[in-house]
N, C-alpha and C positions, 0 to 999 in steps of 0.2 A: 352467563355472558353469551351474546350472540354476535357473530360477525361472519364475513365471508371467509370460508376456509380456502386456503391457497395450496396448490400442489407445491412440493418442496422446491422445484426449480424456480417458480415465480416468487415464492416466499423468500428464498435466499437472495434472489436478485433485489427484491424490495429492501431487505435488510442492508445489503451492501451499498446500494445506490443512495439510500436515505441517511446512512450513518448510524442506523439503529442496530447494526451488527454488534458494535461495542462503542457507544457514545463516549465512554470514559476515555478511550484511546484517542479519540479525536480532540476532546477538550485538553487532555494532557499534552498532546502534540502541539496545540496552539499556544499554550502558556509559555511566556518568555522568561523562564526561570533559569537560575544558574544551576550547576551540577549538584551542589549541596542540597538545595531545596528540592530538586527533582528526586534525589535519592531518599531524602527524608519522607517525601510524599509517597513514594513507592513502598518503602518499608512499612509505613503506618497503614497504607491501603492493604497490603498483603496481610497485615495482622488483624485488621478490623473490617476490611472490605466495605468501607463507608467513605465515599469521596469527601463529604463535608467534614467529618472528624479528621480524616487524613490531611485535609487542607489546613485546618487549625493547627495540627501538630507540626506540619511543615513550615508554618509561619515562624516557628521558634528561631531566635537569632543565633543560638549556639547549639551544638550537638547535646550538651548537657541538659539544656532546657528542653530540647526535643524529647530526650529519653525520660525526663521528669513528667512531661505531658503524657507520653505513652504509658508510663508506669501508673499515673493517676487513672487513666482510662482502664488499664488492666485490673486495678484494684476495685474500681467502680464504687468507692465509698463516699466520694464527694461529687457534687453535681458537675456536669459538663457546663461549658459557657452558655448553653441554652437552658440552664437551670433544670436539667433532666438527667436521667441516667446516660452514661456514655453508650453510644450505639454500637451494635455489632450486626452485620448482615447475617442472613441465615447460613451463608456459606462458612461463616466463622462462629457459629453458635456454640461450638465446643471450646472456644478460646476464652475461658473465663475461670474465675476462682484462683486457687493457689498455683495451679499449673501455668496459668497465664502470667501471674506475677513472677514466678520462677523463670519462665521463658524470657521475659523482658530483662530480668537481672542478668541472665547469661548473654543475651544478644548484645547488651550495651557494653560488654567487656571488650568487644572488638569494634574499632572505628568503622562507621558505615562505608567510608571510602575503601577500606580493606576488604569488606564483604563484597562490595560491587566489583572490586578489582579481581577477586577470586572467581566471580561469575564470568567476567570477561575473559579471564585466563582459561576457563573451562570451555568456553565457546570456541569454535562453532559446534562442537559435539553436544547434542542435546542430552544423551545419557550422562556425559561427564558433568554438565551443568546441573542436571537433576540430582546427581549425587551430592553436589555441594549444597543445594537448597535443602535436601532431605536431612543433611547433617545439622541443620539449624533446629532448635527446639520448637515443637508445635508446628513444624512444616512437613507436609507429606507430598505424595505424588501429584495430587491435584494442584496444590500451590506451586509445585515445581513447574508444571505445565504453564500455569498462568504467569509465573515469574519469567520463564523463558520467552513466552509469547510477548510480554510487555517489554522485555529487553530488546527483542528483535524489532517490534513495531514502534516503540516509543523512545528508545535510546539509540537505535541504529546499530545494535550489536548483532553481528551475523550469527544466526543459530539455525542449524539444519534440522528441520522437522520433516523427516521422511517417514513414510508409512510403516517402515519396519522398526523404527526406533521409539515410537510413541505409542503408549497403550491408551486406547480410547476408553473413556469412562462410561459408566452404565447408561445414562440417559441418551447420549448421542449414539451409543452402540445399539440401544433398543430402537432408536429412530432410524438408524441405517437399515436395520432388519425390517422395519415397516416399509421403507422405500423399496427394499428388495422384494417384499411381498407384492407391492403395487406393480412393480415392473414385471413380476412373474405372473400377474393376472389374478392375484388373490386379494381379499379384503385385508387391509393393513392391520385390523384388529382380530383376524382369524386366529383361533387357538390351535396349537398342534402343527402349524405349518412352519417348518424351519428348513433352511438350506442344509445340504449334506456337510458343507464346510462353512460354518458361520464366519470364521475369520476371513476367508477368501471373499465371501459375499460382502462383508463390511468394507473390505479394501476396494472391491470393485465399485461399490456405491460411492465411496470417497473419490475414486478416480473419475467416475461418471460425472459427479457434481463439479469437480475441478474443471473438467472439460466443458461443462455447461456454462461455467462462468469465465471462460478463457478470454472473453472480450472485456472483462472488468479488471480493475486493478485493486489491490488490497489496501483498505484504509488503515491508518490515516495518511500515511506518507504517499500512497499511490505510486510506489516505486518498484513494484513487482506484481506479477499476476496473482490472482487468488490462489491460495494453497491449502494445505491440510488444516492449519489453525482456523482459517475462516470457515471451512466446511464443517469442522467439529462444532463451532458455535452455531452455524446454521442448523445442523441436525439437532442440537440440544434445544434450541428455541422452537424448532418446528414441531418437536414432540409436544411441547407445552402448547403451542399454537393449535395442534390437532385435538388436544384435550380441552380446549376452550379457555385457556388461561393466558394466551399471549397474542393479542392483536399487534400488528406491526406498529411500532412507535412506542410500545409500552415502556421499554427501558429508558428511552430518551425523555419521555414525559415524567416518569417517576423519579429518575435521578435529578432532573432539573427542579422538580418540586421539593425534593429533600435538601437540595443545596441552598435554596433561597434563605432559609433561616440562618444557616451557617455563614452566608455571605454578609450578614449583619455584624458578625464578630470576627471575620477572617478575611484578610486581603487576598489570600490565595484562593479561598472559596469564591470570592467575588470574581476574580479573574477566570477561574475554572468555569463558572457558570456562564461567563461571557462567551467562552469558546465552545460551549455545548452545541451540537447540531440542532437545527430547527426541528420542532415537532410538526411533521407534515400531515399527521393523521387527523381525522375529525375528532372533536372532543369526545373521549370515552369510547371511541370505536374506530377501527381501521378499515371497516367495510367501505367499499365504493358506494356512492349514493345510489340508493334503490336496490342494492344487492345485499341480501342477508341470508345466512344459513345457520340453523341451530347446530350446535356442537355439543358433544357429551360433556357433562360437568366433571 
């Protein structure tokens, strides 16, 4: 794939301004759903990380029907409404087999309203909230971060994401060290170049980027300045961008494409698709006209 490589400052700004930072958040924020449907959607999204399947499961008129649909997807023995296997995004590729079936059986023993109430009671402390999420079967640190982020961004639950309480995951951490190398005058791919204190360098990069975007507000609610959660996503996607796998607009385009078939069988998917941000990139390429640069595969 070839496209114009952007420095992290410009790349992050393009993500935030276009909505491609996390188009799922924007669509979910636009949907006029009651609390029960929103909770069903979030739980199924965290389990399968697929907006279309989550929308179909959230359509369920009762919680019992919802969990039956989730259980069918976990077993994956009967076709989905699209006459295919139930989807799982790569982020949830390990949520399958008997451990997935067992996890659903345990999760459904507690009403969804009680689970979300426990999360709200743990907030605003992110460590306390993460402990609650990690107590759920087949939920770990990464999903704890996503759950907290989506609660804060999409449900308006105050959660404190300070740099001292959140552990950055591998890809954004590597990207932050690439940014540090660039700012120190080194090639971002140079081997053997590391700061004396990597944790401090990563924190300083995050603080630098937060300052770079201080004139922008955090999507989807645009109710506060850009903070740690947004910078973590920028770094994660920038690493992929630099490796030739992420033109700006990629998530928006691919998620919308994946939703179209589900919109034929799900009212929630149809509404979700309606509120997806517009794909402002050129077809198949986010490079500006006439500007192209080869990137490593």
